[in-house]
C-alpha positions in Angstrom: -7.3 17.7 6.3 -7.6 13.9 5.1 -5.5 11.3 6.8 -4.0 8.4 6.0 -2.6 6.3 9.1 -0.6 2.7 8.0 -0.9 0.0 10.6 0.3 -3.3 10.7 4.2 -3.4 10.3 6.5 -5.0 11.6 9.8 -7.6 11.5 9.3 -10.9 10.5 11.7 -13.6 8.8 11.7 -14.5 5.2 8.8 -16.5 4.1 7.2 -14.7 6.9 3.2 -12.6 6.1 1.8 -9.4 7.5 -0.8 -7.3 6.6 -0.7 -3.7 6.2 -3.6 -1.4 6.5 -4.4 2.3 5.7 -7.6 4.0 7.3 -8.5 7.1 5.9 -10.8 9.8 8.0 -12.7 10.8 4.9 -15.4 9.1 3.6 -14.1 9.7 -0.1 -12.4 7.3 0.3 -14.8 5.3 -1.6 -14.3 7.8 -4.7 -10.4 7.5 -4.4 -8.0 5.5 -6.3 -5.5 4.5 -3.1 -1.9 3.0 -3.4 1.0 1.3 -1.3 4.6 3.0 -2.4 7.9 2.1 -0.4 11.4 3.3 0.2 14.2 1.1 1.4 17.5 2.5 2.8 19.5 3.9 -0.3 17.5 3.9 -3.0 14.4 5.5 -4.9 10.6 5.6 -4.2 9.1 2.3 -5.6 5.5 1.9 -6.7 4.6 -1.5 -5.0 0.5 -1.4 -6.3 -2.6 0.5 -7.0 -6.2 -0.3 -6.7 -8.8 1.9 -8.1 -11.8 3.4 -6.2 -14.3 0.4 -7.6 -11.4 -2.1 -6.6 -12.1 -4.0 -9.9 -8.6 -2.6 -11.4 -5.3 -3.3 -9.9 -1.7 -2.6 -10.3 1.3 -4.3 -9.0 5.0 -3.8 -9.8 7.2 -7.0 -11.1 9.2 -7.7 -7.6 5.7 -8.5 -5.8 3.2 -10.0 -8.3 2.2 -13.2 -7.1 3.1 -12.5 -3.3 1.6 -9.2 -2.7 -2.5 -8.7 -2.4 -4.4 -5.3 -2.5 -7.9 -4.8 -1.3 -10.4 -2.4 0.2 -13.2 -2.1 2.2 -15.0 1.2 1.1 -17.0 0.6 4.5 -14.7 0.9 6.5 -12.7 3.4 4.6 -9.5 1.2 4.8 -7.2 -0.7 2.1 -5.4 -3.5 2.7 -1.9 -4.9 1.5 -1.5 -8.4 2.0 2.2 -9.7 2.4 3.2 -13.5 1.7 6.2 -15.2 0.9 8.6 -12.1 2.0 11.9 -11.2 1.4 14.5 -9.2 3.2 14.3 -7.0 -0.3 11.1 -6.2 1.0 12.3 -4.2 3.6 11.6 -0.6 3.9 9.3 2.2 4.7 6.1 1.6 3.4 3.5 4.6 2.9 0.0 4.5 1.8 -1.8 7.4 -0.7 -4.9 8.4 -2.6 -5.5 10.2 -5.9 -8.9 12.0 -6.0 -9.2 10.2 -9.6 -10.6 7.3 -8.7 -9.8 5.4 -12.2 -6.1 6.6 -12.4 -4.0 3.3 -11.7 -1.3 3.2 -14.0 -0.8 7.0 -14.2 -1.4 7.3 -10.3 -1.2 10.4 -8.8 -0.7 10.9 -4.9 -3.0 13.7 -3.8 -3.0 12.3 0.0 -0.3 10.5 1.6 0.5 8.5 5.1 3.5 8.9 7.5 4.7 5.8 6.7 5.4 2.1 8.5 8.5 0.1 8.7 8.6 -3.2 7.2 11.5 -4.9 7.8 12.1 -8.4 6.9 15.2 -10.6 8.3 16.8 -13.7 6.9 
């Protein structure tokens, strides 16, 4: 089965930075759109950022624009989320996901999901 494994989470103070990674077990990763979602306590799951299979198209939630940057390395089968200027409101469990339609960014459909990783931002 396809495995997506997140890493790079942790605890940081407001204004700090973290870089999340999502490693895929399959070479077909290079044909998939991939995304980051998050879920904070008591809130619904939120789509944070999406990137097309070739990296040319991206989506960002308004809450993270100009602070987060999504990228991917198709040689390493890995997706990244660089998070700068972190705020307490960014505290959540972050999940990576993949859509087998590599072009689907705005209408991303998660087919494969990671188990999530905690990001905590203290004030």
